[in-house]
Structures are given as structure tokens and as C-alpha cells.
N, C-alpha and C positions, 0 to 999 in steps of 0.2 A: 370405439373404434376408430374414429378420425385421428385421435391423439397418438394411437398406436402406429398409424400409417405415417403420420409425421415423424415419429421417433425413429422408424425403421428407415425413412428417406435419409435423415440426418446422418444416422449410423452407418449406412452404407456409403454415403458421400465421404465421410471421415475416414472410413474403412480404407477406401480407394484411393486417397490422396497420396500423391508422392512429393511433390514441390510444397504442397500445402502444410505438411507437416513440419518441414524445415522452418517455413514462415511462422507458423504458430510458435514453434520453438524461439525462433529470434524475437518474436513479439513478447513472450514470456520472460526471456532474460531480459530484455529492455525494461519492462515494467519492474522486475526486481532490483535492477539497477537504480531506476528512477526512485522507487521507494527507499533503498538503502541511502541515496544521496539526500533525500528529503528528511529521513530520520536524523541524519547526521548533523545537517545544517540548520534545519528548521525547527527540529524539536530536541535541540541540544538541551541538556539537564543544567539549566541555570540554577536551580535551586540545590545547593550542596550543604552540608553541614549537618549540625544537629536540629532537632525540632524547633527549638527557641530560635535558632539562627534563621530558619527558614521562616519562621513567624515573623520575625522583625523584618526580614527581607519583603515579604509580602505586604505588610503593614507600611513600610517606608514608600514602597512602590505604589500602593493605592492613594496615599497621602499626598505624594508630590505630583500625581497627575492632575493636570488642569482640565 
């Protein structure tokens, strides 16, 4: 019973929002842009080529680290 009341409270609150919907939209767009930028710059595909080339690259990286 109590969980349903909490759910109804938030559902009505989100339903009656006017400015809040715009703000939530802006927040979601910003998060999407941030994740795209992170994906492009931080998780770039460094390992390219055949499986053998990838294997050599990883092995060389592991051996050369101090």
C-alpha cells in the first residue's frame, strides 16, 4: 500500500511538470553528448588488424610496461 502511494505521488508530480520536462530533456541530451564524447576519446579502438596483430600488440604492451 505504501509503495503504491509513493508511486502515485511521483507519477502525478511528473505528469504536472511544465518546466521540469524541459529540464529533464536538457539533462538527457547532455548525458548523451557526454557519453558520445567519452566513447570517442577515451575508448577509442586502439587494437586494429588481425587477431595475430592484436595479440602481438597486447603482448608488447604488457612486456614493455614497468
